[in-house]
C-alpha positions, 0 to 999 in steps of 0.5 A: 515488520510483516505485521505492522505492514498488514495492520497498516493496509488492514486499516487503509482498507477499512478507511477506504471501505468508509469512503462514500465515493469520489474524491474520498476513495481517490484520496483513499487509494493515494493514502494507501499507496504513500503509506506503502511507497514509505514503509518501502523506503524505510526497508530499502534504507534498512537494506542499505544498513544490512550486515550482509548482501544475503539481509541487504536483498531479502530487505529490498524484495520486501520492499518490492513486494512492499511496493507492489502491494501498495499499487494492488490495493491502491487499484482494487480502490480505484476499481471499486469506485470505477464500479461504484460510480457506473451502478449509480447511473 
């Protein structure tokens, strides 16, 4: 599961790098965050079906980490876009 998350974030990161600023970066950030949210939701669904409390807690923690990483990546994309716009003036 971790490798799938890393691959998704890497793909989203490449998409963000390919974007040329402005609205494209905003969409890239939104897509990264939405992808992380969807992955976290899937982890929480797995947690609901976990056979024991330990596994359930681990999956829920992993979902929280995925959300946090998605938000951080989206913020980084937005910050890079803001810096690029500042430097172009």
